[in-house]
N, C-alpha and C positions, 0 to 999 in steps of 0.2 A: 436212204437217198438224200443227197445233199442238195441245197438250193441250186447249185451249178448244174447238177445232172437231172434235176426234176424238170419234166416237160412243162412248157408254158401252158397256162390255163386255156381251155377251149380246143386244144390240139390233142389228138389221140396219142397216147403213149406208144412207143415202139412195140411191135409185136414181140411176145415172149417166145423163146424157143422151147420152153417146157410145155408139155402136153397138159391141157386143162387150165392154164393160166390165161386170163383175159386182161384187157386194158381197164384201168380204174376209171379213167375219164372217157366220156363219149360225147360226140357232138350231138346237136339236136337232130340232125338227120339220122344218125345211127340209132338214137333213142326211138325216133318215129318208126324206123324200119323194124326195130325189135318189137315194138308194140303192135305194129301191123302184122308181123309174122306170128305173134302170139295169138292174135284174134282170128287167124285163118282156120277154117274147119279142120284141116289136116292136123294143126297143132292141138285143137281141142280134142280130136279123136285119140291123141296119145295120152290123155289124162287117165288116171286110174278110175275105175268105176266107183260109184258111191257104195256105201256099206250094204245097201239093199240089193246090190248086184245090177242096178240099172245105171246107164250112162246119164249123167246130169251135167250139161255144159254150164260153165260159169255164166251168170247173167249180168248184163250191164244195168246200171241204175236206170230207173224209169225215166223216159224222156231223153235219154242220151243215145245217139245213134252214131255209128261209124260209117265209113264209106263202104264197108263190106256187108251190105244188106242183101237180102234175097227177096225175090218177088214170088209170091204164092198166089195162085188163082183159085177161086171157088165159084161154082155155078149155083146160083140161088133161084128158087122158084119165086114167082111174083109175091106170094103170101109171105115167104121168108124175108124177102127184101122189104116188104111193108113193115114186118115186125122189127127188122133191123133199124129202119128209119125211125120208128116209134121209140125204140131203145135209145138211139142216138139223141133224139130230142129230149127224152126224159132225163138222161144222164149228162146232157150238155156235152156230147162228144162231137168234135169238129169234123171228123171224116169217117168214112167206112173203115179205113185202116186202123184208126184209133179204136173203133168199136170192136173190130176183129182182134186187135191186140189185147183189149180188155177181156174178151171172151177166152182167148188163149191163156191169159194169166189165171183166170178163174178155173179153167180146165186143169192147169198145172197144179194149182192148189188142191183141187179135188183129187187128182192122181196121187199127190203126196199124202193126203189123208187116207186114201185107200191103201197105199203101201204101208203106212204106219199101222193101220188096223190089222193088216195081214201079218206084219212082224209081231204084233202083240199076240195075235191068235196063234202064231207058230211058237212063240215063246211059252205060252201056257198050254200048248199041245192039245187044243180043243176044249180044255176046261175053262170055266168062267173065271175071269180075272177077279182077284180078291177085292172086297169092298175096303174103303179106307177105314181106319180105326174109328170106332164109334158110330159108323153109318149102319143103318138097318136096311135089310133087303126090302124092295118095294112089294107091297101087297098086291093081290089080284085086282082089287078095287082101284088102287092107285094107277096101275098099268092100264086098266080099262079107261079110266078118266083121261089119262094122257093120250090114248089113242083117239078119243073123241074131241080133244081140244083142237081148235082151229086158230091159226096164227092171225 
């Protein structure tokens, strides 16, 4: 492309007649529309599932929200709400939404750990995973002491 035929900066290049080709330059509006389209649930559902066979949507960085949020409702008993308020106070969380998001983050982490342990168990087909080189198996006394230990 010569300087004479190159489109001016900020303007979209003419549409190509070839299938699959797209414009190299995009306006801010087109970029915003592409980002918004990528964040829609329908676009997320088209992603390939994770290796473990479960769907895992891409996560946004903590504290960043888009205009495409959803509202979820939960009905709490008075004792659960009191516990939630204590947790919010002790963790210095500003809102119920922040507390529930933190709880969901922890649940997601727990679910990932469970999935990883199931994958390990499936890999070793029910047998115990081998110990690292140089490590000795725990004795019955050590296991008993670990069971009695309190955090």
